[in-house]
DSSP file (Angstrom, degrees, kcal/mol; ACC not computed):
  #  RESIDUE AA STRUCTURE BP1 BP2  ACC     N-H-->O    O-->H-N    N-H-->O    O-->H-N    TCO  KAPPA ALPHA  PHI   PSI    X-CA   Y-CA   Z-CA
    1    1 A M              0   0    0      0, 0.0     3,-0.1     0, 0.0     5,-0.1   0.000 360.0 360.0 360.0 130.9   31.6   -0.7 -108.2
    2    2 A P    >>  -     0   0    0      0, 0.0     3,-1.9     0, 0.0     4,-0.5  -0.200 360.0 -86.3 -56.5 147.6   30.7   -2.0 -111.7
    3    3 A Y  T 34 S+     0   0    0      1,-0.3     0, 0.0     2,-0.1     0, 0.0  -0.297 113.9  15.0 -57.0 133.0   27.0   -2.8 -112.1
    4    4 A G  T 3> S+     0   0    0     -3,-0.1     4,-1.7     1,-0.0    -1,-0.3   0.156  96.8 101.0  90.4 -20.0   26.2   -6.4 -111.0
    5    5 A L  H <> S+     0   0    0     -3,-1.9     4,-2.5     1,-0.2     5,-0.2   0.884  78.0  54.9 -69.2 -36.4   29.4   -6.9 -109.2
    6    6 A S  H  X S+     0   0    0     -4,-0.5     4,-2.3     1,-0.2    -1,-0.2   0.886 107.9  50.6 -64.1 -38.0   27.8   -6.3 -105.7
    7    7 A E  H  > S+     0   0    0      2,-0.2     4,-2.0     1,-0.2    -1,-0.2   0.892 110.7  48.3 -64.2 -38.9   25.3   -9.0 -106.4
    8    8 A K  H  X S+     0   0    0     -4,-1.7     4,-1.1     2,-0.2    -2,-0.2   0.921 111.5  49.6 -68.5 -42.2   28.0  -11.5 -107.4
    9    9 A L  H  <>S+     0   0    0     -4,-2.5     5,-2.5     1,-0.2     3,-0.4   0.896 110.6  50.7 -62.4 -41.1   30.0  -10.7 -104.3
   10   10 A K  H ><5S+     0   0    0     -4,-2.3     3,-1.5     1,-0.2    -1,-0.2   0.898 105.9  55.0 -63.1 -39.5   26.9  -11.2 -102.1
   11   11 A S  H 3<5S+     0   0    0     -4,-2.0    -1,-0.2     1,-0.3    -2,-0.2   0.763 106.1  53.8 -65.4 -24.3   26.2  -14.6 -103.8
   12   12 A L  T 3<5S-     0   0    0     -4,-1.1    -1,-0.3    -3,-0.4    -2,-0.2   0.446 127.4 -99.8 -87.5  -0.9   29.8  -15.6 -102.8
   13   13 A G  T < 5 +     0   0    0     -3,-1.5     2,-0.3     1,-0.3    -3,-0.2   0.567  69.9 151.5  97.7  10.7   29.1  -14.7  -99.2
   14   14 A V      < -     0   0    0     -5,-2.5     2,-0.9    -6,-0.1    -1,-0.3  -0.593  40.2-140.6 -76.8 132.6   30.8  -11.2  -99.0
   15   15 A N        -     0   0    0     -2,-0.3     2,-0.5     2,-0.0    -1,-0.1  -0.831  16.1-154.7 -95.8 104.9   29.2   -8.9  -96.5
   16   16 A L        +     0   0    0     -2,-0.9     3,-0.1     1,-0.2   -10,-0.0  -0.673  21.7 170.1 -81.9 125.8   29.1   -5.5  -98.1
   17   17 A I        +     0   0    0     -2,-0.5     2,-1.2     1,-0.2     3,-0.2   0.648  63.9  71.5-108.5 -20.7   29.1   -2.6  -95.5
   18   18 A N        +     0   0    0      1,-0.2    -1,-0.2    16,-0.1    16,-0.1  -0.738  55.9 138.4 -95.8  85.8   29.6    0.4  -97.7
   19   19 A I        +     0   0    0     -2,-1.2     2,-0.3    -3,-0.1    -1,-0.2   0.453  45.9  76.4-111.1  -0.6   26.2    0.5  -99.4
   20   20 A K  S    S-     0   0    0     -3,-0.2     2,-1.3    16,-0.0     4,-0.2  -0.739  81.4-118.8-107.7 158.0   25.4    4.2  -99.5
   21   21 A M  S    S+     0   0    0     -2,-0.3     2,-0.2     2,-0.1    15,-0.1  -0.663  78.3 103.9 -92.3  76.3   26.8    7.0 -101.7
   22   22 A D  S    S-     0   0    0     -2,-1.3    16,-0.2     2,-0.1    17,-0.2  -0.501  89.1 -77.5-134.6-156.9   28.3    9.0  -98.8
   23   23 A K  S    S+     0   0    0     -2,-0.2     2,-0.3    12,-0.1    -2,-0.1  -0.114  71.7 143.3-106.5  36.5   31.8    9.6  -97.3
   24   24 A T        -     0   0    0     -4,-0.2    11,-2.0    18,-0.0     2,-0.3  -0.581  25.8-174.4 -77.7 134.2   32.1    6.3  -95.4
   25   25 A V  E     -A   34   0A   0     -2,-0.3     2,-0.3     9,-0.2     9,-0.2  -0.941   2.9-169.5-123.7 152.6   35.6    4.7  -95.3
   26   26 A C  E     -A   33   0A   0      7,-2.3     7,-2.7    -2,-0.3     2,-0.5  -0.999  13.5-155.7-146.3 143.6   36.3    1.3  -93.8
   27   27 A V  E     +A   32   0A   0     -2,-0.3     2,-0.5     5,-0.2     5,-0.2  -0.986  10.1 177.9-120.6 126.5   39.4   -0.8  -92.9
   28   28 A D  E >   -A   31   0A   0      3,-2.6     3,-2.3    -2,-0.5     2,-0.7  -0.926  68.9 -58.6-126.3 104.4   39.3   -4.5  -92.7
   29   29 A R  T 3  S-     0   0    0     -2,-0.5     0, 0.0     1,-0.3     0, 0.0  -0.475 123.1 -16.7  55.4-106.6   42.7   -5.9  -91.9
   30   30 A K  T 3  S+     0   0    0     -2,-0.7     2,-0.5    -3,-0.1    -1,-0.3   0.257 115.9  99.1-110.4  11.2   44.8   -4.5  -94.7
   31   31 A L  E <   -A   28   0A   0     -3,-2.3    -3,-2.6     2,-0.0     2,-0.5  -0.895  51.0-170.0-103.7 123.7   42.0   -3.6  -97.1
   32   32 A I  E     +A   27   0A   0     -2,-0.5     2,-0.3    -5,-0.2    -5,-0.2  -0.956  13.3 173.7-114.4 124.2   40.9    0.1  -97.1
   33   33 A T  E     -A   26   0A   0     -7,-2.7    -7,-2.3    -2,-0.5     2,-0.3  -0.887  19.5-152.2-131.6 161.1   37.7    0.9  -99.1
   34   34 A G  E     -A   25   0A   0     -2,-0.3    -9,-0.2    -9,-0.2   -16,-0.1  -0.934  19.7-131.8-130.6 155.3   35.5    3.9  -99.7
   35   35 A S  S    S-     0   0    0    -11,-2.0   -12,-0.1    -2,-0.3   -10,-0.1   0.715  79.8 -12.2 -82.2 -21.9   31.8    4.0 -100.4
   36   36 A S  S >  S-     0   0    0    -12,-0.3     3,-1.6   -14,-0.2    -1,-0.1  -0.961  77.7 -85.1-165.1 172.1   31.8    6.3 -103.4
   37   37 A P  G >  S+     0   0    0      0, 0.0     3,-1.2     0, 0.0   -14,-0.1   0.695 116.6  73.9 -63.9 -16.5   33.9    8.8 -105.3
   38   38 A L  G 3  S+     0   0    0      1,-0.2     3,-0.3   -16,-0.2     4,-0.2   0.651  88.9  61.8 -68.6 -13.2   32.9   11.5 -102.8
   39   39 A V  G <>  +     0   0    0     -3,-1.6     4,-3.3   -17,-0.2     5,-0.3   0.324  66.6 109.7 -96.0   4.9   35.2    9.8 -100.3
   40   40 A S  H <> S+     0   0    0     -3,-1.2     4,-2.3     1,-0.2    -1,-0.2   0.873  80.1  47.3 -54.3 -44.0   38.5   10.3 -102.1
   41   41 A N  H  > S+     0   0    0     -3,-0.3     4,-2.0     2,-0.2    -1,-0.2   0.946 116.3  43.3 -65.7 -47.0   39.9   12.9  -99.7
   42   42 A E  H  > S+     0   0    0     -4,-0.2     4,-2.5     1,-0.2    -2,-0.2   0.891 113.6  52.6 -64.9 -39.5   38.9   10.9  -96.5
   43   43 A L  H  X S+     0   0    0     -4,-3.3     4,-2.5     1,-0.2    -1,-0.2   0.899 108.5  50.3 -65.5 -39.5   40.2    7.7  -98.1
   44   44 A G  H  X S+     0   0    0     -4,-2.3     4,-2.4    -5,-0.3    -1,-0.2   0.905 110.7  49.2 -60.1 -43.5   43.6    9.3  -98.9
   45   45 A K  H  X S+     0   0    0     -4,-2.0     4,-2.6     1,-0.2    -2,-0.2   0.921 113.2  46.8 -63.6 -44.4   43.9   10.6  -95.3
   46   46 A L  H  X S+     0   0    0     -4,-2.5     4,-2.5     2,-0.2    -2,-0.2   0.872 111.0  51.6 -67.6 -36.5   43.1    7.1  -94.0
   47   47 A A  H  X S+     0   0    0     -4,-2.5     4,-2.4     2,-0.2    -1,-0.2   0.916 112.4  46.1 -65.2 -43.6   45.5    5.4  -96.4
   48   48 A A  H  X S+     0   0    0     -4,-2.4     4,-2.6     2,-0.2    -2,-0.2   0.929 114.2  48.3 -62.8 -45.0   48.3    7.8  -95.3
   49   49 A Y  H  X S+     0   0    0     -4,-2.6     4,-2.1     1,-0.2    -2,-0.2   0.908 112.9  47.5 -59.5 -44.3   47.5    7.3  -91.7
   50   50 A T  H  X S+     0   0    0     -4,-2.5     4,-2.1     2,-0.2    -1,-0.2   0.888 112.2  49.3 -66.6 -40.3   47.4    3.6  -92.0
   51   51 A L  H  X S+     0   0    0     -4,-2.4     4,-1.9     2,-0.2    -2,-0.2   0.904 112.4  47.6 -63.9 -43.1   50.7    3.4  -93.9
   52   52 A L  H  X S+     0   0    0     -4,-2.6     4,-1.1     1,-0.2    -2,-0.2   0.869 111.9  50.6 -69.3 -33.6   52.5    5.6  -91.4
   53   53 A K  H  < S+     0   0    0     -4,-2.1     3,-0.3    -5,-0.2    -1,-0.2   0.891 110.4  50.1 -65.3 -41.8   51.1    3.5  -88.5
   54   54 A E  H  < S+     0   0    0     -4,-2.1    -2,-0.2     1,-0.2    -1,-0.2   0.863 109.5  51.5 -66.3 -36.4   52.3    0.3  -90.3
   55   55 A L  H  <        0   0    0     -4,-1.9    -1,-0.2     1,-0.2    -2,-0.2   0.714 360.0 360.0 -76.5 -21.4   55.8    1.8  -90.8
   56   56 A N     <        0   0    0     -4,-1.1    -1,-0.2    -3,-0.3    -2,-0.2   0.419 360.0 360.0 -82.2 360.0   56.3    2.8  -87.2
């Protein structure tokens, strides 16, 4: 996330839950996010799983 963006989102009432640089992934309705570049593999797996689940 670009520097300063998290502060702007917080000021708008967004509740940030991925605040660590780890391998955390999160799904909120149809939004899939990851906490850092370290999570790319897990994020890809979750995205594929979610897409397949949605198509069935």
